Structure formats: C-alpha cells, structure tokens
C-alpha positions, 0 to 999 in steps of 0.5 A: 211792272215797270221793270218788266217793260224796261227789260222788254224794251232792252231786249227789243233794242238789242234785237234792233242792234243785231239786225242793224249789224246784219245789214253790214254782215250781209256783204261778208257772207251768209253765216251771220244771217243764218245765226240771226235766223236761228236767234229770231226763231228762238225768240219767237217761239220762246216769247210765244210760249211764255205768253201762252203759259201766263195766259193759260195760268190766269185763264185756267185759275179763273175757269177753275174758280168759276166751275167750283161755284157753278159746274155747268160752266165747264163747257164754256170755260175750256175753249178759252184755255184752248185759245190761250194755248193757240198762242204757243202754236202761232209762235212755233209756226212763226219760228218754222216760217223764219227757219225755212224762209 
C-alpha cells in the first residue's frame, strides 16, 4: 500500500514539474501547451478508468456474494455497480473538457 502511495506522489510530482515547465514554454509557442493538454487528458481518463475498474471489481464481487445468499438483493446491488462505472464517464468528460478548452 505504501509503494502505491509513493508511486502516486511521484507521478504528481512529475506532473507539477511539467506544468512548471509549461509556464516557461508558454513564451516559446503553443506546441508545448498542446502536448501537455493531451497528456493531461490521457492521465484524467486513464486514472478514472483504473479507479472505476477497481471499484466495479470490488463492488461486483460483494454484490455477487450477497445475491448468492439472498437473490432478492439483486435490485439493490446493481445500482452501486452503475455508480462505480460512472467514475469512468466523469474521467472521460474531464478529458474531453481539457482537450476542447
């Protein structure tokens, strides 16, 4: 768990360094800003889909276990899986907003 947190902080630090360099590159042209924009959109979509997949995996396993014991819970468990999938949609929306800003 600690390795994942350290990796996440490293990625955030690299992102901060890239955005700091973007301020310097703004004077040199829009090409660097375009590259950063595509990278930011890819990170937004990628992290959202990874998080959504992890959430659906855990929620889906718990829902299947609960439904195996009590089949009447299927209507109550499936909306939670849909909420977890919504994380991916929000990430895609943020990526589109970044690209077309």
